[in-house]
C-alpha positions in Angstrom: -81.6 -13.7 -34.4 -79.7 -10.6 -33.2 -79.4 -6.9 -33.7 -76.1 -6.3 -35.5 -74.5 -2.9 -36.3 -72.0 -3.0 -39.2 -69.5 -0.2 -39.8 -67.5 0.2 -43.0 -66.6 3.1 -45.2 -67.2 0.9 -48.3 -70.8 0.8 -49.4 -70.0 -2.5 -51.3 -68.7 -4.1 -48.1 -71.7 -2.9 -46.1 -74.1 -4.4 -48.7 -72.2 -7.6 -48.7 -72.2 -8.0 -44.9 -75.9 -7.1 -44.8 -76.8 -9.7 -47.4 -74.6 -12.3 -45.6 -76.5 -11.7 -42.4 -80.1 -11.8 -43.8 -80.3 -15.6 -43.9 -79.7 -15.6 -40.2 -82.7 -13.3 -39.8 -80.6 -10.7 -38.0 -81.7 -7.1 -37.8 -78.9 -5.1 -39.4 -78.1 -1.4 -39.2 -75.3 -0.2 -41.5 -73.2 2.9 -40.8 -70.6 4.2 -43.3 -69.3 7.2 -41.3 -67.2 6.2 -38.2 -68.2 9.5 -36.6 -71.8 8.3 -36.4 -71.3 5.0 -34.7 -71.8 5.9 -31.1 -75.1 7.6 -31.8 -76.3 4.6 -34.0 -75.3 2.1 -31.3 -77.1 4.0 -28.6 -80.2 4.3 -30.7 -80.2 0.7 -32.1 -78.8 -1.1 -29.0 -77.1 -3.9 -31.0 -75.9 -7.1 -29.5 -72.9 -7.2 -31.8 -71.0 -4.7 -33.9 -68.8 -5.6 -36.9 -66.2 -2.8 -37.6 -63.9 -2.3 -40.5 -60.4 -1.6 -39.2 -59.1 0.8 -41.9 -61.4 3.8 -42.3 -60.7 7.5 -43.1 -60.5 9.8 -40.1 -61.0 7.2 -37.4 -59.8 3.6 -37.3 -62.0 0.7 -36.3 -59.9 0.3 -33.2 -60.7 3.9 -32.2 -64.4 3.3 -32.8 -64.4 0.1 -30.7 -62.6 1.8 -27.8 -65.1 4.7 -27.9 -68.1 2.3 -27.8 -66.7 0.4 -24.9 -66.2 3.6 -22.9 -70.0 4.2 -23.0 -71.5 2.5 -19.9 -74.6 1.5 -21.9 -72.4 -0.4 -24.4 -69.6 -1.7 -22.2 -70.8 -5.3 -22.9 -71.2 -4.9 -26.6 -69.5 -7.6 -28.6 -67.1 -6.4 -31.3 -65.9 -8.2 -34.4 -63.2 -6.5 -36.5 -63.4 -7.0 -40.3 -60.3 -6.1 -42.2 -58.0 -6.9 -45.1 -55.2 -6.6 -42.6 -54.8 -10.2 -41.7 -51.3 -11.0 -40.5 -50.9 -12.5 -37.0 -50.0 -9.2 -35.4 -53.1 -7.4 -36.8 -55.4 -10.1 -35.5 -53.7 -10.2 -32.1 -53.9 -6.4 -31.8 -57.6 -6.5 -32.7 -58.3 -9.1 -30.1 -56.3 -7.1 -27.5 -58.6 -4.1 -28.3 -61.5 -6.1 -26.9 -62.8 -7.9 -30.0 -64.4 -11.3 -29.6 -63.3 -12.2 -33.2 -61.5 -10.9 -36.2 -62.6 -11.6 -39.8 -60.1 -11.3 -42.7 -61.2 -10.1 -46.1 -62.1 -11.6 -48.5 -64.6 -13.7 -46.7 -67.7 -15.7 -47.7 -71.2 -15.1 -46.6 -71.2 -18.4 -44.9 -68.1 -17.4 -42.9 -69.7 -14.2 -41.8 -73.0 -15.8 -40.8 -71.1 -18.6 -38.9 -68.9 -16.1 -37.0 -71.9 -13.9 -36.0 -73.9 -16.9 -35.0 -71.2 -18.1 -32.7 -71.2 -14.9 -30.7 -74.9 -14.1 -30.4 -77.6 -16.1 -28.7 
C-alpha cells in the first residue's frame, strides 16, 4: 500500500487510474492541473507519481523535472502514462528519470502491476 499521486488533464483517465489502484489499497490523490502538481506533491508526500505526458500548458516531462528539482521530492518515483508509445517516446521518458512508462490504452491489472513493482 502506497501513496500515489496521479496527474492527467483528462477526468476520465484520472478516474480510471484511481479505480485501477483501489484494489491495491493505495492512497490516491488526483490532480488535473499540471500547475498544481508541486504543491500537491509537497502536501501529500507520495511515494510514486503517475504523470500524463501530453497536457495543456505543461508537459509531463516538465512536471517530472520540476518535481525532481525539489530536494524534498528528489527520490520520488515517476511513471509516465501516455498514448505516445513508440520506442523513442518511451526511451525519452525513461531518460527524464522515470522508473517506468505505461502506454494507453492499458488495463487496470497492468496499472496495478506496474505500481506494485515500484512501491514497497
